[in-house]
C-alpha positions as CSV (number, residue, x, y, z in Angstrom):
1,M,10.4,-12.0,9.4
2,P,10.3,-9.7,6.4
3,K,13.5,-8.1,5.1
4,I,14.2,-4.6,3.8
5,F,15.8,-4.0,0.4
6,V,16.8,-0.8,-1.3
7,A,17.1,-0.3,-5.0
8,T,18.6,2.8,-6.5
9,V,17.8,4.3,-9.9
10,D,20.4,7.0,-10.1
11,N,21.7,6.6,-13.7
12,A,19.8,7.5,-16.9
13,R,19.1,3.9,-18.0
14,D,17.9,2.8,-14.6
15,R,15.6,5.8,-14.5
16,T,14.1,5.1,-17.9
17,D,13.4,1.5,-16.9
18,F,12.0,2.6,-13.6
19,E,9.5,4.8,-15.4
20,K,8.4,1.9,-17.6
21,S,7.5,-0.5,-14.8
22,V,7.3,1.3,-11.4
23,L,5.9,4.7,-12.1
24,R,3.2,3.1,-14.2
25,P,2.0,-0.5,-14.4
26,V,3.2,-2.8,-17.1
27,E,0.6,-3.8,-19.8
28,R,-1.1,-7.0,-18.7
29,Q,-0.5,-8.8,-22.0
30,A,3.2,-8.2,-21.8
31,I,3.3,-10.2,-18.6
32,I,0.7,-13.0,-19.3
33,S,2.2,-13.8,-22.7
34,N,5.7,-14.3,-21.4
35,F,5.0,-16.7,-18.5
36,S,3.9,-20.3,-18.6
37,D,0.3,-21.4,-18.1
38,A,1.4,-22.9,-14.8
39,T,2.1,-19.5,-13.3
40,Y,-1.2,-18.0,-14.5
41,P,-3.0,-18.3,-11.1
42,E,-0.1,-16.8,-9.3
43,L,0.0,-13.9,-11.7
44,I,-3.7,-13.2,-11.5
45,D,-3.3,-13.0,-7.7
46,I,-0.3,-10.7,-8.0
47,E,-2.3,-8.5,-10.4
48,R,-5.2,-8.3,-8.0
49,R,-3.1,-7.6,-4.9
50,G,-0.9,-5.1,-6.7
51,R,-3.7,-3.4,-8.6
52,G,-1.8,-4.1,-11.8
53,F,1.6,-5.4,-12.7
54,Y,4.3,-3.2,-11.1
55,A,7.8,-4.7,-11.6
56,W,11.5,-4.2,-11.1
57,G,14.4,-6.3,-12.2
58,L,18.1,-6.9,-11.5
59,K,21.0,-7.4,-13.9
60,S,22.9,-10.6,-13.6
61,S,25.8,-9.6,-11.4
62,P,26.8,-12.0,-8.7
63,E,25.8,-9.6,-5.9
64,N,22.4,-9.0,-7.5
65,V,21.7,-12.7,-8.0
66,Q,22.6,-13.4,-4.4
67,N,20.2,-10.7,-3.1
68,W,17.5,-11.8,-5.5
69,F,17.7,-15.3,-4.1
70,V,17.2,-14.2,-0.5
71,A,14.4,-11.8,-1.3
72,G,10.9,-13.1,-0.9
73,V,7.2,-12.3,-0.9
74,G,6.3,-9.8,1.8
75,D,9.7,-8.1,1.9
76,L,9.8,-4.4,1.9
77,L,11.4,-2.5,-1.1
78,L,12.5,1.1,-0.9
79,I,13.5,2.8,-4.2
80,G,16.0,5.6,-4.0
81,Y,17.0,8.3,-6.3
82,K,19.4,11.2,-5.8
83,G,19.9,10.7,-2.1
84,S,16.3,10.2,-1.2
85,Y,13.8,7.4,-0.7
86,R,11.2,7.9,-3.5
87,H,8.9,4.9,-3.4
88,Y,7.8,2.2,-1.0
89,A,6.4,-1.2,-2.0
90,K,6.1,-4.8,-1.0
91,V,7.4,-7.8,-2.9
92,L,4.5,-9.9,-4.3
93,G,6.4,-12.3,-6.4
94,R,9.9,-13.2,-7.7
95,Y,10.7,-14.8,-11.1
96,E,13.7,-15.3,-13.4
97,N,12.4,-14.5,-16.9
98,S,14.5,-13.1,-19.7
99,S,11.7,-12.9,-22.2
100,A,9.4,-10.9,-19.9
101,A,12.3,-8.6,-19.1
102,K,12.9,-7.9,-22.8
103,E,9.2,-7.2,-23.2
104,I,9.0,-4.8,-20.3
105,W,12.3,-3.0,-20.7
106,G,13.2,-3.3,-24.3
107,D,14.3,-6.0,-26.9
108,D,17.4,-4.0,-27.6
109,T,18.7,-4.3,-24.0
110,P,22.2,-5.8,-24.0
111,D,22.4,-9.1,-22.2
112,E,24.6,-7.7,-19.4
113,D,21.9,-5.0,-18.7
114,L,18.9,-7.3,-18.9
115,R,16.8,-7.3,-15.8
116,E,15.9,-11.0,-15.9
117,Y,15.8,-11.4,-12.2
118,M,12.4,-9.8,-11.6
119,F,10.2,-8.8,-8.7
120,F,6.5,-8.0,-8.9
121,L,5.5,-5.2,-6.5
122,S,2.5,-3.9,-4.7
123,E,1.3,-0.5,-6.2
124,P,4.2,1.8,-5.1
125,I,3.5,4.6,-2.7
126,T,5.3,7.8,-3.5
127,I,7.4,9.3,-0.7
128,G,10.2,11.8,-0.6
129,L,12.6,11.4,2.3
130,P,16.3,12.1,2.3
131,Y,18.5,9.1,3.3
132,E,20.0,11.3,6.1
133,D,16.6,11.5,7.7
134,L,16.7,7.8,8.5
135,A,20.4,7.7,9.4
136,D,19.5,6.6,12.9
137,H,18.2,3.3,11.5
138,L,19.3,2.9,7.9
139,P,22.5,3.5,5.8
140,T,22.9,6.8,3.9
141,S,24.4,5.3,0.7
142,Y,23.5,2.3,-1.3
143,Q,24.6,0.0,-4.2
144,E,22.4,-0.9,-7.1
145,F,20.4,-3.3,-5.0
146,Q,21.1,-3.9,-1.4
147,Q,19.7,-5.8,1.5
148,I,19.6,-4.0,4.9
149,D,21.8,-5.9,7.3
150,E,19.9,-8.5,9.4
151,T,21.1,-7.0,12.7
152,V,19.7,-3.6,11.6
153,S,16.4,-5.2,10.7
154,N,16.3,-7.0,14.0
155,H,16.9,-3.8,15.9
156,I,14.1,-2.1,13.9
157,N,11.8,-5.0,14.6
158,T,12.5,-4.9,18.3
159,E,11.9,-1.1,18.5
160,F,8.8,-0.8,16.4
161,G,7.3,-4.3,16.7
162,T,7.3,-5.0,12.9
163,L,9.1,-3.6,9.9
164,E,5.8,-2.5,8.5
165,R,5.2,-0.3,11.5
166,F,8.6,1.2,11.1
167,A,7.8,2.0,7.5
168,R,4.5,3.5,8.3
169,K,5.8,5.6,11.2
170,R,9.2,6.7,9.8
171,L,8.6,6.6,6.0
172,L,4.9,7.2,5.4
173,N,4.3,9.5,8.3
174,T,7.2,11.8,7.8
175,A,7.8,11.7,4.0
176,A,7.0,14.8,2.0
177,G,4.5,14.2,-0.7
178,G,1.8,11.7,-1.1
179,P,-0.8,10.4,1.3
180,I,0.3,8.6,4.5
181,L,-1.0,6.2,7.1
182,D,0.1,6.5,10.7
183,M,0.1,4.1,13.6
184,S,-3.4,5.0,14.5
185,G,-4.6,4.3,11.0
186,M,-5.3,7.9,10.4
187,I,-5.0,8.9,6.8
188,Q,-3.7,12.3,5.7
189,L,-4.1,13.2,2.1
190,S,-2.3,15.7,0.0
191,E,-4.2,18.6,-1.4
192,Q,-3.8,17.1,-4.9
193,E,-5.5,13.8,-3.8
194,L,-8.2,15.6,-1.9
195,S,-9.0,17.8,-4.8
196,R,-9.2,14.7,-7.0
197,L,-11.8,13.3,-4.6
198,Q,-13.6,16.7,-4.4
199,M,-13.3,16.4,-0.7
200,F,-10.8,19.2,0.1
201,D,-11.8,22.1,2.3
202,P,-9.6,25.0,1.2
203,Q,-9.8,26.5,4.7
204,S,-7.7,23.7,6.1
205,S,-4.8,24.4,3.8
206,K,-3.8,27.4,5.9
207,E,-2.1,25.0,8.4
208,G,-0.1,23.2,5.7
209,R,-0.5,19.9,3.9
210,T,2.0,18.2,6.2
211,K,0.2,19.0,9.5
212,I,-1.3,15.9,11.0
213,I,-4.8,15.8,12.4
214,E,-4.6,17.4,15.9
215,D,-7.4,15.6,17.6
216,L,-8.0,11.9,17.2
217,I,-11.6,11.1,16.1
218,K,-13.5,9.5,18.8
219,R,-13.4,5.7,18.6
220,R,-17.1,5.2,17.8
221,G,-17.0,8.0,15.2
222,H,-18.8,11.3,15.0
223,P,-22.3,10.8,16.5
224,A,-24.0,12.2,13.4
225,L,-22.0,9.9,11.1
226,R,-22.5,6.9,13.3
227,Q,-26.2,7.4,13.4
228,A,-26.3,7.9,9.6
229,L,-24.4,4.7,9.1
230,L,-26.5,2.7,11.5
231,T,-29.5,3.7,9.5
232,A,-27.9,3.2,6.1
233,Y,-26.5,-0.3,7.0
234,E,-29.6,-1.3,8.9
235,A,-27.6,-1.6,12.1
236,R,-25.4,-4.4,10.8
237,C,-21.6,-4.6,10.2
238,A,-20.7,-4.1,6.6
239,I,-18.3,-7.0,6.7
240,S,-19.5,-9.5,9.3
241,N,-23.3,-8.8,9.3
242,F,-23.0,-8.6,13.1
243,N,-26.0,-6.7,14.6
244,A,-25.1,-5.9,18.2
245,V,-25.5,-2.2,18.0
246,D,-23.2,-1.3,20.9
247,T,-20.2,-2.9,19.1
248,L,-20.8,-1.1,15.8
249,E,-18.6,1.9,15.0
250,A,-18.3,4.5,12.3
251,A,-15.1,3.7,10.5
252,Y,-13.7,6.6,8.5
253,I,-12.2,5.7,5.2
254,V,-10.2,8.9,4.8
255,P,-10.2,10.8,8.2
256,Y,-9.1,14.4,7.8
257,R,-10.2,17.9,8.5
258,G,-12.9,19.2,6.2
259,K,-16.7,19.6,5.7
260,Y,-17.0,16.2,4.0
261,T,-15.4,14.2,6.8
262,H,-18.7,13.1,8.3
263,D,-20.5,12.3,5.1
264,A,-21.8,8.7,4.9
265,T,-19.8,8.1,1.7
266,N,-16.6,8.5,3.8
267,G,-17.6,5.8,6.3
268,I,-18.4,2.2,6.8
269,L,-20.2,0.7,9.7
270,L,-17.9,-2.0,11.2
271,R,-17.7,-4.1,14.3
272,S,-15.1,-2.7,16.7
273,D,-12.4,-5.3,16.1
274,L,-12.9,-5.1,12.3
275,H,-12.7,-1.3,12.6
276,A,-9.3,-1.6,14.3
277,L,-8.0,-3.9,11.6
278,F,-9.4,-1.6,8.9
279,D,-7.6,1.4,10.5
280,M,-4.3,-0.6,10.8
281,G,-4.5,-1.5,7.1
282,K,-4.9,-5.2,7.8
283,I,-8.3,-5.2,6.0
284,A,-9.3,-3.4,2.9
285,I,-11.9,-3.4,0.1
286,D,-11.3,-4.5,-3.5
287,T,-13.6,-2.1,-5.3
288,R,-13.6,-4.1,-8.5
289,T,-15.5,-6.8,-6.8
290,M,-16.5,-4.9,-3.6
291,S,-15.2,-7.8,-1.6
292,I,-12.9,-8.1,1.5
293,I,-9.2,-8.6,1.2
294,M,-6.8,-8.9,4.1
295,A,-3.2,-9.0,5.1
296,D,-1.4,-12.4,4.9
297,E,-0.9,-12.6,8.6
298,L,-4.7,-12.7,9.1
299,M,-5.0,-15.7,6.8
300,D,-3.6,-17.8,9.7
301,T,-6.4,-16.6,12.0
302,S,-10.1,-17.0,12.3
303,Y,-10.5,-13.8,10.3
304,R,-9.6,-15.7,7.2
305,L,-13.3,-16.7,7.0
306,L,-14.1,-13.1,6.0
307,A,-11.6,-13.0,3.1
308,G,-13.4,-12.6,-0.2
309,R,-16.7,-12.0,1.4
310,P,-18.8,-9.3,-0.4
311,L,-19.1,-6.0,1.3
312,R,-22.6,-5.1,2.5
313,Y,-23.4,-1.6,1.4
314,P,-26.5,0.6,1.6
315,K,-29.3,0.1,-0.9
316,E,-29.4,3.8,-1.5
317,E,-26.6,4.7,-3.9
318,G,-26.0,8.1,-2.3
319,Q,-25.0,6.5,1.0
320,R,-22.6,3.9,-0.4
321,P,-18.9,4.3,0.4
322,S,-16.7,6.2,-2.1
323,T,-14.8,3.8,-4.3
324,E,-12.1,6.3,-4.8
325,A,-11.6,6.7,-1.0
326,L,-11.6,2.9,-0.6
327,D,-9.0,2.6,-3.4
328,L,-6.8,5.1,-1.5
329,H,-7.2,3.2,1.7
330,R,-6.2,-0.1,0.0
331,K,-3.2,1.5,-1.7
332,L,-1.9,2.8,1.6
333,A,-2.5,-0.5,3.3
334,G,-0.4,-2.2,0.6
335,L,-3.0,-4.9,0.0
């Protein structure tokens, strides 16, 4: 079972280092040149899954080293600052590498402050949630790097089913700032993100950017959008090529209120089971290759046969799915 860790960046030096490697990705060459050739395939996979190299590191205190040893791929990392959870990410890799740490955080770093016990992270999702708002499940104060007690994690896992569901419901659903993904897979975007996509309907802002969508979109999708997608995708699933029309559904990439909601570029035609997995963030699209990527837990199932498969998209360019919307969906899914 994944574990939860919390890192704090409350002092000035931590904050500066945090800005170098978490708020923005590390330069690719700074990573590749400081690792052995044997780790190259792993690093390329981390770069692909993380959409760049995002990293954090620990100084070599006994407590930090002990926590670093027990952390692993798939664990959840919350980054806190001034009494609030600020970022959420997953651990994609763990390495001890002093030369890479100096390259990332500065050659002039004293040995005692060198972050040589490193983690690579998925692209962090910005949140803003005071520690007190999760006091019913998590502590309200933290050391520099701390693992959440196993009994607490077990309780969360029992209540929510998985730690990821807890994070989506309690962190990503209720946090102020940034887009969120709830248990139904519905994505709510901030005005800033929607404006960037040129998909924001100003009329909807009257109810506030934190108001969730009131009515769930019907499972098969809006009739007009579904019909448009059936035509655009020639009545075949964009992932599986399945052609039983009654099982095909209009999957919204970014469901929200606004006049562009039902545009074909905001949808993909998917078989019903793949639609559910897409909504839950278990399947996403790598827009650099327009291919299928999926959560690790699906790689032990029959769905693994779809991993890496090219996405089928309409021949007409104006009906193809928005790559920016697909990127946002993938970011929220943490894939």
